[in-house]
VOPAGU-2260 file (C-alpha; in pm, 1 decimal, decimal comma):
REM VOPAGU-2260
SITE   aa  ch    i         X         Y         Z
SITE  MET   A    0   18078,7   -2595,8   16325,4
SITE  SER   A    1   17855,0   -2320,3   16208,3
SITE  LEU   A    2   18021,7   -1984,2   16261,4
SITE  THR   A    3   18387,0   -1983,8   16383,4
SITE  VAL   A    4   18597,1   -1655,1   16443,5
SITE  LEU   A    5   18982,2   -1672,4   16452,1
SITE  ILE   A    6   19106,3   -1366,4   16622,6
SITE  GLY   A    7   19462,9   -1260,3   16696,0
SITE  GLY   A    8   19749,1   -1034,3   16613,1
SITE  ALA   A    9   19959,4   -1020,8   16318,2
SITE  ARG   A   10   20134,1   -1344,1   16216,6
SITE  SER   A   11   19950,9   -1542,3   16499,9
SITE  GLY   A   12   19849,5   -1817,4   16281,8
SITE  LYS   A   13   19497,4   -1710,5   16189,8
SITE  SER   A   14   19520,1   -1753,9   15813,0
SITE  SER   A   15   19718,0   -2074,5   15846,4
SITE  LEU   A   16   19482,1   -2243,1   16067,4
SITE  ALA   A   17   19203,9   -2130,0   15837,0
SITE  VAL   A   18   19342,3   -2299,0   15548,4
SITE  ASP   A   19   19415,8   -2616,5   15755,0
SITE  ILE   A   20   19023,8   -2615,2   15842,3
SITE  GLY   A   21   18959,8   -2584,8   15484,1
SITE  ARG   A   22   19178,3   -2864,7   15374,8
SITE  ARG   A   23   19041,1   -3085,6   15639,1
SITE  TYR   A   24   18680,6   -2999,1   15572,7
SITE  GLN   A   25   18741,0   -3074,5   15184,0
SITE  ALA   A   26   18918,3   -3413,5   15279,6
SITE  GLY   A   27   18669,5   -3522,5   15539,3
SITE  CYS   A   28   18348,3   -3382,5   15393,1
SITE  SER   A   29   18439,5   -3388,7   15017,4
SITE  GLY   A   30   18286,2   -3052,2   14998,4
SITE  PRO   A   31   18376,2   -2730,1   14838,1
SITE  VAL   A   32   18562,6   -2464,3   15009,0
SITE  SER   A   33   18516,4   -2084,4   14894,4
SITE  PHE   A   34   18749,5   -1816,3   15003,7
SITE  ILE   A   35   18609,5   -1455,6   15046,2
SITE  ALA   A   36   18913,1   -1206,8   15010,6
SITE  THR   A   37   18861,9    -850,9   15121,2
SITE  ALA   A   38   19222,4    -719,7   15083,5
SITE  PRO   A   39   19275,3    -446,1   14816,0
SITE  ALA   A   40   19580,5    -452,9   14627,9
SITE  ILE   A   41   19654,4    -101,6   14697,6
SITE  ASP   A   42   20039,8    -134,9   14662,2
SITE  ASP   A   43   20331,3    -365,5   14598,5
SITE  ASP   A   44   20350,3    -495,8   14958,6
SITE  MET   A   45   19971,5    -577,1   14955,8
SITE  ARG   A   46   19998,2    -747,7   14604,8
SITE  GLN   A   47   20280,2    -959,3   14747,3
SITE  ARG   A   48   20090,0   -1054,1   15056,3
SITE  ILE   A   49   19788,6   -1144,5   14845,4
SITE  ASP   A   50   19991,6   -1350,3   14621,9
SITE  ARG   A   51   20150,1   -1539,7   14920,7
SITE  HIS   A   52   19794,5   -1607,2   15063,8
SITE  VAL   A   53   19685,4   -1725,5   14712,3
SITE  GLU   A   54   19973,3   -1975,3   14690,0
SITE  GLU   A   55   19909,5   -2119,0   15032,2
SITE  ARG   A   56   19542,9   -2216,1   14925,7
SITE  PRO   A   57   19450,0   -2517,4   14716,8
SITE  THR   A   58   19386,1   -2415,6   14366,6
SITE  ASP   A   59   19038,9   -2579,9   14331,2
SITE  TRP   A   60   18902,1   -2341,2   14615,0
SITE  GLN   A   61   18663,9   -2056,7   14461,3
SITE  THR   A   62   18791,4   -1719,7   14557,0
SITE  ILE   A   63   18548,0   -1430,8   14583,1
SITE  GLU   A   64   18689,7   -1091,0   14599,2
SITE  GLU   A   65   18456,0    -858,9   14786,2
SITE  LEU   A   66   18578,3    -544,0   14959,8
SITE  LEU   A   67   18247,4    -410,2   15103,3
SITE  ASP   A   68   17950,2    -643,7   15078,3
SITE  LEU   A   69   18026,6    -969,8   15292,8
SITE  ALA   A   70   17659,9   -1070,2   15300,9
SITE  ALA   A   71   17641,9   -1067,3   14926,4
SITE  ALA   A   72   17958,5   -1261,8   14886,3
SITE  VAL   A   73   17869,6   -1529,9   15163,3
SITE  GLU   A   74   17522,5   -1561,5   14980,8
SITE  ALA   A   75   17701,4   -1600,2   14628,6
SITE  ALA   A   76   17925,1   -1872,3   14774,3
SITE  PRO   A   77   17827,5   -2231,8   14676,3
SITE  GLU   A   78   17724,5   -2500,9   14941,8
SITE  GLY   A   79   18040,3   -2598,4   15153,4
SITE  LEU   A   80   18267,4   -2419,8   15385,3
SITE  VAL   A   81   18327,1   -2048,7   15339,1
SITE  ILE   A   82   18642,8   -1878,8   15486,1
SITE  ILE   A   83   18633,3   -1490,6   15508,4
SITE  ASP   A   84   18973,1   -1311,1   15520,9
SITE  CYS   A   85   18948,4   -1076,5   15695,9
SITE  LEU   A   86   18722,2    -851,5   15896,9
SITE  THR   A   87   19012,5    -629,6   15970,3
SITE  LEU   A   88   19041,8    -512,2   15612,8
SITE  TRP   A   89   18669,8    -520,5   15565,6
SITE  THR   A   90   18633,6    -249,9   15827,1
SITE  SER   A   91   18915,2     -31,3   15681,2
SITE  ASN   A   92   18762,5     -73,0   15348,6
SITE  LEU   A   93   18422,5      49,9   15465,5
SITE  MET   A   94   18594,0     349,9   15640,4
SITE  TRP   A   95   18792,0     429,9   15326,9
SITE  ASP   A   96   18460,0     420,9   15129,6
SITE  GLY   A   97   18317,9     695,0   15350,6
SITE  ARG   A   98   18083,1     485,5   15559,7
SITE  SER   A   99   18002,8     628,4   15899,8
SITE  ASP   A  100   18096,6     442,1   16205,9
SITE  GLN   A  101   17729,9     366,8   16280,7
SITE  TYR   A  102   17688,4     228,6   15927,1
SITE  ILE   A  103   17990,3       9,5   15986,8
SITE  ARG   A  104   17837,2    -101,7   16331,3
SITE  ASN   A  105   17486,3    -172,3   16175,4
SITE  GLN   A  106   17656,6    -357,2   15891,1
SITE  ALA   A  107   17857,9    -570,4   16125,9
SITE  THR   A  108   17555,8    -672,9   16351,8
SITE  SER   A  109   17345,5    -754,2   16031,9
SITE  ASP   A  110   17624,1    -943,3   15847,0
SITE  ALA   A  111   17719,9   -1158,8   16159,5
SITE  ALA   A  112   17366,4   -1253,6   16244,2
SITE  GLY   A  113   17304,0   -1340,0   15867,3
SITE  VAL   A  114   17618,9   -1553,4   15835,9
SITE  ALA   A  115   17565,9   -1718,7   16165,1
SITE  LEU   A  116   17231,5   -1872,6   16002,3
SITE  ARG   A  117   17414,1   -2018,0   15702,8
SITE  ARG   A  118   17371,0   -2401,6   15677,7
SITE  ASP   A  119   17717,9   -2465,4   15598,6
SITE  PRO   A  120   18010,5   -2369,6   15816,0
SITE  VAL   A  121   18167,1   -2018,1   15785,9
SITE  VAL   A  122   18533,2   -1928,0   15923,9
SITE  VAL   A  123   18604,6   -1559,2   15981,8
SITE  ILE   A  124   18942,8   -1403,1   16027,2
SITE  THR   A  125   19000,5   -1089,4   16219,1
SITE  ASN   A  126   19291,4    -901,7   16402,4
SITE  GLU   A  127   19254,8    -796,7   16757,2
SITE  VAL   A  128   19386,6    -425,3   16739,1
SITE  GLY   A  129   19321,5    -314,5   17073,6
SITE  LEU   A  130   19585,2    -465,6   17285,2
SITE  GLY   A  131   19859,2    -199,1   17200,8
SITE  ILE   A  132   19901,4     153,6   17306,3
SITE  VAL   A  133   19643,6     419,9   17232,6
SITE  PRO   A  134   19704,2     525,3   16878,6
SITE  ASP   A  135   19839,8     902,6   16852,8
SITE  ASN   A  136   19603,1    1018,5   16587,5
SITE  ALA   A  137   19212,8    1041,3   16548,3
SITE  LEU   A  138   19180,9     830,6   16258,3
SITE  ALA   A  139   19384,8     535,8   16393,8
SITE  ARG   A  140   19177,4     578,0   16731,9
SITE  ARG   A  141   18847,4     569,7   16534,7
SITE  TYR   A  142   18947,7     251,7   16342,6
SITE  ARG   A  143   19057,3      77,6   16663,5
SITE  ASP   A  144   18721,0     173,3   16822,5
SITE  VAL   A  145   18508,4      75,3   16528,3
SITE  HIS   A  146   18702,3    -251,4   16452,8
SITE  GLY   A  147   18661,4    -354,9   16818,4
SITE  PHE   A  148   18288,9    -325,6   16785,7
SITE  VAL   A  149   18289,5    -533,1   16467,7
SITE  ASN   A  150   18484,3    -803,7   16644,4
SITE  GLN   A  151   18247,0    -797,1   16942,4
SITE  GLU   A  152   17953,3    -841,1   16710,4
SITE  TRP   A  153   18097,0   -1140,2   16499,3
SITE  ALA   A  154   18217,8   -1306,6   16826,1
SITE  ALA   A  155   17858,3   -1272,4   16983,8
SITE  ALA   A  156   17717,4   -1436,1   16666,9
SITE  ALA   A  157   17976,0   -1718,3   16649,9
SITE  ASP   A  158   17947,9   -2079,9   16781,6
SITE  THR   A  159   18315,3   -2081,4   16844,6
SITE  VAL   A  160   18576,3   -1795,9   16889,8
SITE  LEU   A  161   18945,8   -1894,8   16911,5
SITE  HIS   A  162   19219,6   -1644,0   17021,5
SITE  LEU   A  163   19550,0   -1732,2   16832,6
SITE  VAL   A  164   19889,9   -1648,9   16959,4
SITE  ALA   A  165   20206,5   -1810,9   16809,8
SITE  GLY   A  166   19984,1   -2070,8   16625,7
SITE  ARG   A  167   19817,6   -2174,0   16939,9
SITE  ALA   A  168   19463,8   -2112,5   17016,2
SITE  THR   A  169   19259,6   -2056,6   17336,4
SITE  LYS   A  170   18884,7   -2072,2   17308,9
SITE  LEU   A  171   18705,3   -1755,8   17419,0
SITE  GLU   A  172   18390,8   -1779,3   17619,5
SITE  ASP   A  173   18087,4   -1549,6   17671,6
SITE  PRO   A  174   18181,7   -1384,0   18002,6
SITE  TRP   A  175   17831,6   -1436,5   18139,1
SITE  THR   A  176   17884,2   -1824,0   18116,7
SITE  LEU   A  177   18182,9   -1798,0   18342,2
SITE  LEU   A  178   18033,5   -1521,1   18582,9
SITE  GLY   A  179   17697,2   -1668,0   18621,9
SITE  ASP   A  180   17400,9   -1473,3   18736,1
SITE  PHE   A  181   17396,5   -1216,8   19021,1
SITE  GLU   A  182   17038,7   -1258,5   19099,5
């Protein structure tokens, strides 16, 4: 396991699975686990969500809070498993920071490729935001489109991509491995 992407909707079991992966890694490999948190504590609801996530994790895991620079956060993590939670908020953080769509796309491509080269495993959590209705405002449509590209780039760089629904996973495949060549 090098780079694994866990993708799904809200409350699909992504974060719980990532924590379970971390616990099993730590028990089986006796290696450290680092948790890169991208959630900004912007209001009471977010602070409560962050607190719940912190309570779910073992206390000996290192937490690195990084809203924008995932590559630097992964590089700063010690050897062992790294969990990034999550690309969904990372994308919105970059948008709120005034970064252009092209900047975010380039950063997703670069960061995903770099993280995939890490010797130790990385688990990345992200939401699928494109399965619902078309949003009724330009900002929400922009976010959906940019984040969809972010997810595609990370999935393309990953060794394993799992789509989670109701705590169950389906492995996602590169469509060309299923379609074959047309030559």
